[in-house]
C-alpha positions as a Python dict, from the first residue, in 0.01 Angstrom:
ca = {
    (1, 'M'): (0, 0, 0),
    (2, 'K'): (277, 243, 99),
    (3, 'K'): (464, 153, -219),
    (4, 'T'): (153, 228, -425),
    (5, 'I'): (105, 566, -256),
    (6, 'A'): (472, 652, -306),
    (7, 'L'): (452, 567, -675),
    (8, 'A'): (137, 774, -710),
    (9, 'L'): (302, 1072, -543),
    (10, 'A'): (609, 1037, -764),
    (11, 'S'): (392, 1030, -1074),
    (12, 'L'): (202, 1336, -954),
    (13, 'L'): (523, 1529, -890),
    (14, 'T'): (654, 1433, -1234),
    (15, 'F'): (329, 1555, -1388),
    (16, 'F'): (348, 1890, -1211),
    (17, 'A'): (715, 1930, -1304),
    (18, 'A'): (642, 1859, -1670),
    (19, 'T'): (345, 2096, -1664),
    (20, 'A'): (561, 2372, -1515),
    (21, 'Q'): (818, 2326, -1789),
    (22, 'E'): (555, 2324, -2061),
    (23, 'T'): (391, 2644, -1938),
    (24, 'Y'): (712, 2845, -1903),
    (25, 'T'): (687, 3142, -2138),
    (26, 'V'): (1010, 3276, -2283),
    (27, 'K'): (1068, 3649, -2318),
    (28, 'V'): (1250, 3789, -2620),
    (29, 'S'): (1429, 4120, -2686),
    (30, 'S'): (1530, 4242, -3029),
    (31, 'P'): (1638, 4556, -3211),
    (32, 'N'): (1349, 4697, -3412),
    (33, 'G'): (1502, 4638, -3754),
    (34, 'A'): (1577, 4373, -4014),
    (35, 'P'): (1693, 4102, -3765),
    (36, 'S'): (1357, 4117, -3587),
    (37, 'L'): (1193, 3985, -3905),
    (38, 'A'): (1334, 3641, -3817),
    (39, 'L'): (1078, 3600, -3536),
    (40, 'A'): (804, 3826, -3669),
    (41, 'T'): (539, 3556, -3708),
    (42, 'L'): (597, 3443, -3349),
    (43, 'A'): (589, 3798, -3213),
    (44, 'E'): (266, 3878, -3394),
    (45, 'K'): (91, 3595, -3208),
    (46, 'N'): (230, 3687, -2865),
    (47, 'P'): (341, 4052, -2876),
    (48, 'Q'): (340, 4075, -2495),
    (49, 'D'): (642, 3842, -2485),
    (50, 'Y'): (856, 4053, -2722),
    (51, 'T'): (1040, 4376, -2646),
    (52, 'Y'): (1188, 4594, -2920),
    (53, 'V'): (1475, 4826, -2837),
    (54, 'A'): (1704, 5069, -3018),
    (55, 'A'): (2006, 4893, -3167),
    (56, 'E'): (2249, 5107, -2969),
    (57, 'T'): (2095, 4991, -2638),
    (58, 'I'): (2117, 4618, -2704),
    (59, 'A'): (2415, 4580, -2464),
    (60, 'A'): (2184, 4681, -2180),
    (61, 'E'): (1957, 4389, -2265),
    (62, 'F'): (2246, 4148, -2209),
    (63, 'A'): (2331, 4321, -1882),
    (64, 'N'): (1985, 4323, -1722),
    (65, 'K'): (1925, 3953, -1805),
    (66, 'K'): (1547, 3993, -1820),
    (67, 'A'): (1504, 3830, -2161),
    (68, 'D'): (1542, 3457, -2216),
    (69, 'F'): (1642, 3517, -2578),
    (70, 'I'): (1801, 3820, -2743),
    (71, 'I'): (1852, 3891, -3111),
    (72, 'A'): (2170, 4092, -3155),
    (73, 'P'): (2480, 4135, -3372),
    (74, 'I'): (2692, 3826, -3316),
    (75, 'N'): (3008, 4025, -3256),
    (76, 'A'): (2837, 4230, -2983),
    (77, 'G'): (2719, 3920, -2801),
    (78, 'A'): (3061, 3754, -2838),
    (79, 'K'): (3248, 4058, -2708),
    (80, 'L'): (3024, 4095, -2402),
    (81, 'Y'): (3051, 3722, -2328),
    (82, 'K'): (3429, 3734, -2350),
    (83, 'M'): (3439, 4033, -2114),
    (84, 'G'): (3224, 3853, -1858),
    (85, 'K'): (2941, 4103, -1906),
    (86, 'S'): (2697, 3850, -2049),
    (87, 'T'): (2583, 3495, -1970),
    (88, 'Y'): (2409, 3461, -2307),
    (89, 'K'): (2528, 3190, -2544),
    (90, 'L'): (2483, 3197, -2919),
    (91, 'A'): (2197, 2960, -3000),
    (92, 'A'): (2166, 3025, -3374),
    (93, 'V'): (2261, 3257, -3657),
    (94, 'V'): (1947, 3412, -3806),
    (95, 'T'): (2067, 3678, -4052),
    (96, 'W'): (2352, 3651, -4299),
    (97, 'G'): (2406, 3999, -4436),
    (98, 'N'): (2160, 4258, -4566),
    (99, 'L'): (2419, 4498, -4710),
    (100, 'Y'): (2426, 4640, -5063),
    (101, 'F'): (2635, 4877, -5273),
    (102, 'A'): (2398, 5111, -5454),
    (103, 'S'): (2387, 5415, -5681),
    (104, 'Q'): (2164, 5614, -5913),
    (105, 'K'): (2449, 5637, -6163),
    (106, 'K'): (2349, 5520, -6510),
    (107, 'N'): (2485, 5175, -6591),
    (108, 'F'): (2638, 5151, -6242),
    (109, 'R'): (2873, 4856, -6203),
    (110, 'L'): (3079, 4740, -5907),
    (111, 'K'): (3396, 4821, -6099),
    (112, 'D'): (3289, 5188, -6085),
    (113, 'I'): (3385, 5185, -5717),
    (114, 'K'): (3752, 5174, -5823),
    (115, 'K'): (3751, 5526, -5958),
    (116, 'N'): (3495, 5693, -5732),
    (117, 'D'): (3433, 5806, -5376),
    (118, 'I'): (3209, 5573, -5179),
    (119, 'T'): (3015, 5633, -4860),
    (120, 'L'): (2976, 5360, -4601),
    (121, 'F'): (2784, 5360, -4274),
    (122, 'G'): (2895, 5251, -3929),
    (123, 'E'): (3265, 5333, -3909),
    (124, 'N'): (3453, 5085, -3688),
    (125, 'T'): (3171, 4830, -3698),
    (126, 'I'): (3175, 4471, -3822),
    (127, 'N'): (2951, 4566, -4116),
    (128, 'A'): (3201, 4823, -4241),
    (129, 'S'): (3491, 4584, -4181),
    (130, 'V'): (3323, 4309, -4384),
    (131, 'A'): (3242, 4552, -4666),
    (132, 'L'): (3601, 4676, -4690),
    (133, 'S'): (3739, 4324, -4664),
    (134, 'V'): (3533, 4185, -4950),
    (135, 'L'): (3618, 4482, -5170),
    (136, 'E'): (3987, 4425, -5106),
    (137, 'K'): (3967, 4050, -5168),
    (138, 'N'): (3782, 4114, -5493),
    (139, 'K'): (4048, 4372, -5593),
    (140, 'I'): (3808, 4665, -5587),
    (141, 'K'): (3977, 4967, -5430),
    (142, 'P'): (3768, 5284, -5387),
    (143, 'K'): (3916, 5622, -5471),
    (144, 'T'): (3821, 5756, -5127),
    (145, 'L'): (3606, 5652, -4831),
    (146, 'Q'): (3373, 5848, -4609),
    (147, 'Y'): (3130, 5737, -4340),
    (148, 'L'): (2782, 5823, -4221),
    (149, 'G'): (2615, 5702, -3905),
    (150, 'S'): (2355, 5458, -4034),
    (151, 'A'): (2194, 5290, -4334),
    (152, 'A'): (1918, 5551, -4310),
    (153, 'N'): (2181, 5821, -4361),
    (154, 'T'): (2332, 5653, -4668),
    (155, 'Q'): (1980, 5594, -4799),
    (156, 'S'): (1919, 5970, -4783),
    (157, 'L'): (2243, 6040, -4967),
    (158, 'L'): (2157, 5778, -5227),
    (159, 'L'): (1830, 5955, -5298),
    (160, 'S'): (1964, 6311, -5290),
    (161, 'D'): (2289, 6270, -5486),
    (162, 'A'): (2265, 6114, -5831),
    (163, 'K'): (2641, 6054, -5839),
    (164, 'A'): (2676, 5896, -5494),
    (165, 'I'): (2786, 5535, -5446),
    (166, 'V'): (2689, 5409, -5102),
    (167, 'L'): (2677, 5107, -4880),
    (168, 'T'): (2322, 5068, -4754),
    (169, 'A'): (2106, 4791, -4613),
    (170, 'E'): (1767, 4635, -4648),
    (171, 'P'): (1493, 4738, -4589),
    (172, 'A'): (1623, 5095, -4639),
    (173, 'L'): (1732, 5002, -4992),
    (174, 'T'): (1386, 4884, -5095),
    (175, 'A'): (1228, 5200, -4952),
    (176, 'A'): (1472, 5407, -5159),
    (177, 'R'): (1397, 5209, -5475),
    (178, 'M'): (1026, 5268, -5427),
    (179, 'K'): (1105, 5640, -5456),
    (180, 'N'): (1360, 5617, -5737),
    (181, 'Q'): (1361, 5330, -5987),
    (182, 'N'): (1698, 5440, -6128),
    (183, 'I'): (1880, 5291, -5829),
    (184, 'T'): (2098, 4990, -5907),
    (185, 'A'): (2225, 4773, -5621),
    (186, 'Y'): (2463, 4480, -5576),
    (187, 'A'): (2458, 4244, -5281),
    (188, 'L'): (2772, 4248, -5070),
    (189, 'N'): (2701, 3878, -5011),
    (190, 'D'): (2784, 3800, -5374),
    (191, 'L'): (3131, 3943, -5322),
    (192, 'Y'): (3160, 3770, -4985),
    (193, 'K'): (3085, 3434, -5144),
    (194, 'K'): (3357, 3489, -5405),
    (195, 'A'): (3602, 3566, -5126),
    (196, 'S'): (3504, 3301, -4871),
    (197, 'G'): (3285, 3040, -5039),
    (198, 'F'): (3005, 3103, -4787),
    (199, 'D'): (2654, 3228, -4865),
    (200, 'G'): (2668, 3537, -4647),
    (201, 'F'): (2848, 3637, -4330),
    (202, 'A'): (2740, 3566, -3972),
    (203, 'Q'): (2563, 3893, -3895),
    (204, 'A'): (2289, 3864, -3631),
    (205, 'G'): (2226, 3581, -3389),
    (206, 'L'): (1969, 3448, -3147),
    (207, 'F'): (2122, 3434, -2798),
    (208, 'V'): (1991, 3232, -2505),
    (209, 'R'): (2045, 3312, -2137),
    (210, 'A'): (2253, 3053, -1948),
    (211, 'E'): (2009, 3055, -1657),
    (212, 'T'): (1722, 2967, -1891),
    (213, 'I'): (1924, 2680, -2037),
    (214, 'E'): (1980, 2542, -1687),
    (215, 'Q'): (1631, 2595, -1547),
    (216, 'H'): (1410, 2543, -1854),
    (217, 'P'): (1598, 2328, -2108),
    (218, 'E'): (1280, 2190, -2268),
    (219, 'A'): (1144, 2541, -2316),
    (220, 'V'): (1470, 2644, -2483),
    (221, 'E'): (1456, 2356, -2729),
    (222, 'A'): (1088, 2415, -2800),
    (223, 'F'): (1144, 2783, -2872),
    (224, 'L'): (1442, 2717, -3098),
    (225, 'A'): (1225, 2482, -3305),
    (226, 'Q'): (964, 2757, -3336),
    (227, 'A'): (1234, 3011, -3426),
    (228, 'K'): (1363, 2784, -3702),
    (229, 'E'): (1013, 2756, -3844),
    (230, 'S'): (962, 3132, -3821),
    (231, 'C'): (1284, 3199, -4014),
    (232, 'A'): (1184, 2949, -4281),
    (233, 'K'): (859, 3139, -4337),
    (234, 'C'): (1063, 3433, -4469),
    (235, 'T'): (1096, 3218, -4778),
    (236, 'S'): (802, 2977, -4766),
    (237, 'D'): (529, 3218, -4651),
    (238, 'L'): (649, 3567, -4737),
    (239, 'H'): (304, 3722, -4714),
    (240, 'A'): (257, 3603, -4355),
    (241, 'V'): (593, 3750, -4251),
    (242, 'A'): (521, 4077, -4431),
    (243, 'K'): (182, 4101, -4262),
    (244, 'A'): (342, 4038, -3922),
    (245, 'A'): (616, 4293, -3989),
    (246, 'V'): (361, 4563, -4063),
    (247, 'A'): (144, 4469, -3762),
    (248, 'L'): (452, 4496, -3538),
    (249, 'Q'): (555, 4827, -3704),
    (250, 'I'): (888, 4679, -3813),
    (251, 'L'): (811, 4786, -4171),
    (252, 'P'): (568, 5053, -4294),
    (253, 'N'): (360, 4853, -4542),
    (254, 'T'): (330, 4512, -4705),
    (255, 'K'): (458, 4634, -5042),
    (256, 'I'): (795, 4732, -4898),
    (257, 'A'): (795, 4429, -4669),
    (258, 'E'): (738, 4173, -4945),
    (259, 'A'): (1006, 4336, -5161),
    (260, 'A'): (1266, 4374, -4884),
    (261, 'I'): (1238, 4054, -4679),
    (262, 'P'): (1383, 3820, -4945),
    (263, 'N'): (1693, 4044, -4956),
    (264, 'C'): (1754, 4035, -4579),
    (265, 'A'): (1924, 3692, -4589),
    (266, 'I'): (1722, 3548, -4301),
    (267, 'R'): (1812, 3185, -4243),
    (268, 'F'): (1824, 2978, -3925),
    (269, 'M'): (2140, 2778, -3854),
    (270, 'S'): (2220, 2633, -3514),
    (271, 'A'): (2524, 2779, -3341),
    (272, 'A'): (2714, 2451, -3341),
    (273, 'E'): (2656, 2412, -3715),
    (274, 'A'): (2745, 2777, -3787),
    (275, 'K'): (3061, 2785, -3575),
    (276, 'K'): (3303, 2779, -3870),
    (277, 'Q'): (3119, 3062, -4042),
    (278, 'V'): (3112, 3269, -3723),
    (279, 'E'): (3488, 3222, -3690),
    (280, 'T'): (3542, 3318, -4055),
    (281, 'T'): (3350, 3642, -4002),
    (282, 'A'): (3533, 3711, -3675),
    (283, 'Q'): (3872, 3676, -3844),
    (284, 'I'): (3789, 3975, -4062),
    (285, 'D'): (3810, 4209, -3762),
    (286, 'L'): (3891, 4036, -3433),
    (287, 'Q'): (3873, 4368, -3247),
    (288, 'Q'): (3497, 4362, -3302),
    (289, 'Y'): (3488, 4026, -3123),
    (290, 'G'): (3695, 4128, -2825),
    (291, 'G'): (4035, 4042, -2972),
    (292, 'S'): (3993, 3672, -3048),
    (293, 'I'): (3752, 3419, -3194),
    (294, 'P'): (3480, 3309, -2949),
    (295, 'A'): (3559, 3020, -2712),
    (296, 'D'): (3379, 2688, -2754),
    (297, 'D'): (3153, 2752, -2454),
    (298, 'F'): (3008, 3057, -2630),
    (299, 'Y'): (2810, 2825, -2857),
    (300, 'Y'): (2492, 2666, -2724),
    (301, 'G'): (2490, 2296, -2808),
    (302, 'E'): (2863, 2279, -2872),
    (303, 'K'): (3015, 1972, -2705),
}
């Protein structure tokens, strides 16, 4: 009799433990830009669980440790982790480069960069470092370089100066093209593939808090499966992602959304699987990663 009661109690405790794990709701933080499109269909269903912040404040999200998952530039997460200012591990890479060289110039070709001034955005950032690296490796040397603060700034220059050659990003590029059909653009990823063999560079990642891994491992795995499905919809169900992006005010309308999303290189790859590509990107500018490639324990799922 006692044995039967003990078994019943054990079963009941197991049930309650499983129920607690199943009902744990993860919280997500993300910059309100192109990387947030990766989880847009999930956020649309449960907006109360998603927080959008300015890109320049993303470090504070790692520090306050309120979110279970954070979308952020991979180099930022790696640098903070190396410095001991973050417990978040890289769970997956979700964006692979949304950068483009663009101009209104008639018959604009990439070779035109060799004899012209070009304007990049984000001086001393990994995006600028990757852009300069791929130009060098493809033997394209600009006449001069200048920098503006953001892709929105280079978008404005692209629209206002018919002779300008700029580095910009999606979805700003699509918005510019909607206003001026004379704009020609070339994906930086095409040059990156020629230089490295990879389809895009490791740009933004999905990070998971170490405490959540320890306390709610099943919830972590369940969310990553959902995240993978959400990223896949950027290709398989573009309309649904565009609708979600507009509802969440990530993009202004479905026309821009449906044109821009395919050019944002959103693709889910687990951290363990993407490790080599992360290291290849890091080698371009190790300073952006804290001076060295990330240690093995930075990658969730790495044995």
